[in-house]
N, C-alpha and C positions, 0 to 999 in steps of 0.2 A: 619478380625478379629479386632475390637478395641484394639488398645495399651493400656496396663495398666499405669497409672503413678502413683506410689505410694506417697504420702502424709505423715509427720510426724501426728505425733500424741501423747498424754502425755502419760507419761511412766508410767504402773502399772493400764492406763485404757483401758479395751478390747473392741474392736471394735463390734460396732452394725450391725445387718444386719436389712434391711428394706425390704420386699416381696409384691410383688404385683402381685394378681392372674388374669390371663387373661383367663384361662377355668377352667374347673374342675381337669386335669390334665398336666396344663401348665403354670410357673408363673416364673419370672425373678425375682432378688434381687440386692440390691445395699447394699456396705458396707460404714458406715458412720461414724463417731466419737460419743461415748456419750455423751448423754445429748444436743444434738445439732438440731434430729427432730422438736423438740417443738416449739425450739425459730425459727426455720426456719418457721412453721406454721404460726407463729405471725409474720412474716414478720422481724423480729428482726437479722438475719444472712443471710449471703449470701449461696448460693452454694458451693463455694469452702469450705467456713469455716464448710460443712456438711460431703463435700464426704470425703473418707478418701482415696478411690482409683475412679479414673475417670473411671471405668469398670462397665457394664453391666453383671451380671450373671444368668447361670441355675441353680448354686448351689454355694453360696461364701464360703458355708465351706471346699468345693473340689477344692476351684477354678477352677470354671469348666466355662468360659465366654460363653455370647451368641453371636452369628455367625450375621454379618449382616444382611445374609436374615432372621432369625429369628425375628430379632428384627423390620425389614421394613415388615414383615407380618404381625406382633402384634401392632408396633404403627403406621406403617404407615410412618415410619423414620428410619433413622441410626444416628441419632445426639445424642450420647450419655448423652450430659447436658439436652437436652429438655425431652430424656425420664426419666434420672433421678428426674427431678421436677415432671414429671407424678408421678413417682414410691415412691416420699416421700409425695405429697400433699395426693393420693387417696391412697396408700398400709399399709400394717398393719407393725408396728415399733416395735422391740423388745425392751424392756425396760429393766434400773435394778431395785433390791428392793426396793433404795432409790428413782426413778421418780418416780416408784408405787405407794409409800408413800405419797409423793407429791401431785400426782392424785387423791388421796384416799383423802386426808385433801384437797383440793381443790374442790372437790366435795361434801363432806360434808356440808363447808361453805357455797357453793351455794345453797344446799338443804335448811340449815338452814334459810340464806335468804329470801326462797321461801315462806316456811312457814310463815315466820314472816310476811310476805309481805300479804298472803293470807289468814292465817286462826285466827281467835281469840278467845279469852276465852269464854269458853262457859257462864257461868255466867256472868262474868264484861263486854265482849263485846271487851276489852283492847287487846294491842297485845301484843303474846306470849316475853317475854325476848329471847334473842339469847340464852344467856348463859345455860336457862333450855332448848333448843330445842340442843343444843349440846352435853348437857349432857345425853340426850336419843338417842343422834346419836351415843355415842360414843359404847352404848350397840350394834348397826346393823351393819350387813355385808354391807357393800357398795362398788360396783367398780367404778374404776374411767370413766368407758363408758358407765354407764347405763344411760336411760330415769332419765333426772331429774324430771318432773311433774308426770310420773308414780312412780318414787322412793320416791319422795315425799309421793305420796296417800299412799305408801304400807306402809311408816314408822310411818304415822297419822294413820292409822289403825290399827294397830298394837299398838301401843301406848295407842290408845283409850282402847282396849280390854285389858291393861295389867293396866288401870288405869294410867300410866303414864302422859297422857296428856289428859286435857277435852277441847275439843275444835269443832269451828265450821267454815264451809266455807266462807270468803267474794264472794258471788257467784252473777253473772249477769246472767240474766236470757234472753235467747233469742228463737226464734221457728225458727226449721227448717224443709222445706218439701222436699221430693222429693219421686220416683216411690215406690209405695207400693211393687215390686218385690223384693226391695232390703231390704224389713222391718227386717230378720232375721240378715243377715250381719251388718247391721248398728247399730244395736239396740246391738250386741254386743260389737262393735268399743265403743259406745256411753257410755254404761257403766263400761267401763274400763279406757275411757279417763275424763267425767265429770258425771255429775248428771242427770239423768234422769225423771223430775217431770212429766211427761204427754205425753201419744203418742198415738191419733187419726186416726183411717182410713177413709180419706174422698175421696168416690169413688178411682180413679186409684194412688192416692198419700196417702202418710202417714205422720203427722206432727207431728213432736217432739217438747217439750218444754222441753228447757237443764238449768241443771246451769252450769256455767262456770265460772273460776278463768281467772284472767289477763294474765296469760302467758300459756295458754287449749286453746284459741281460732281458733290462726293458724295453729296449731296442728290438730285439728280437723275440722274445714273446710277441711283442704289439705286431711286427712285422708280419710273423706266424699264422695270428689271428685274423689277421685281416685279407691275408690269403686263402684263407682257410675256411672264414666266416666263423671263426669260433671251435672249431672243432679240434680242440689242440689240447690234450691232456698233458698235464708237467708234472715231472718225477725229477726236483732237482734237490738242491742244498737249501735253496730258498724255500722251495716245498717243504723240504721236510722242518724246516724249521718251524714254521706256519701252522706242519701237521703236530710239533711238539707243542708250538704253546697252545695249541688246540687241547691235546692232552693232560695239560697240567690245567688246564680249566675245567675239565672232565672231571680230573682226578680232586680237585679244589670242591668241585661242585658235589661229587660224591661224599666226601668227608664232611662238608656240611651238613648234608640231607643225612647223614648218619648221625653226625650229633645231634642235631633235630631228633630225630629217631628216641634216642638214647633219653633226651631231655621230656619228649612226650610221654615214653615210659614211665620213668621217675616220679611224672606228676600225677599218670593217671594210680599208679600203685599210692600214692599219700592220699589223693582222691581219694580211694578208697577204703583208708585205713583210719580217715577223720579225723585222725588224734585224738581217741575217745577212749570210752574204759574198755579193756577187752577187744577190741576192733582187730579186724583180720590186717589193716595194715603193718606200714612200719612202725607208727609210735603202737599200736595193740603189739606187736612182736614185740617190742622193747621192752612193754610192761612187764608181761609176760616171761620174760627172762628173768628178769629184776626180781619178780616176785618167787620163779622157782630155784632161784638161787638162797632165798630167804627161809625157803621149806627146807634145802639141804643142810643148811645150817642150824636151823630148830632142831632138824633131828639129830646131827650129830651133838649137837650140845644135849640133848637130852638121853641118849644112850649113852653119854660119860656120866651123865648126873644119877643114872639107873646104876653103871657098873658101882659108883664112888657110894651111894648108900648101899650096898651087899655087901660091900668093904665092912662100912660101919657096922650094920647088923651084926655080920659076924664075928 
């Protein structure tokens, strides 16, 4: 059984529990210092600063530790520090009211930034001021662990219905095709995640035209691939950019190949010429050209002398 090692914690601050659920009826817990889980997950604190007791419990409130056999069966090892790191990374952390409040405020700020970047005033087309968005968010109930994109859409839709915001989405359009047998499930997904502009059945495939925001694309594609087991064909601005980059790379490769061919052709020509006397190569051709010019000059000079000599004899 792992030995318990108690550590000091600040007076008046009650320890917190992080619970990791292995199965429906089995979970493991660790005790941590308050306010340290978030900093650990951001790589701002060490494990020794977080753990209150270096023990993995079956029930931390009743101080019932887990046995070595139970730990090995669940985690494949009995190293308390490695198991604690896994629980800290993936477990559910108990938080104080002040921590929950900070988390909600941070989430509201992130939602406001998202709306500011991806929505514009419906009349002027200008970005919506952050203060105006935050004033709308103050009337909304937001949780710290909510999905940012879905929560932003919900808040915007409610604000539009109440007349608090008049906005339009800054959407990018893409087309996406997948097997028609997944049409119903994927339609529900797309209607929740983005704007469905059109949907067309083409034989065994269904083609969707979607309007999405900058922060939505990755989650849309990942969710669609999960539903269709990867049977998704994407035709979007993102794919077009990837294709254009590939085309640029191909062009540069072709250009380099052409230059290499030219260089090899020149080298072969030089090799055949050999740079010797009267050769067939570049050097030989240059020698022949220069000798031909000299012969022409000699002929011209000789004809002039003959004409001149004729005049003298006359």
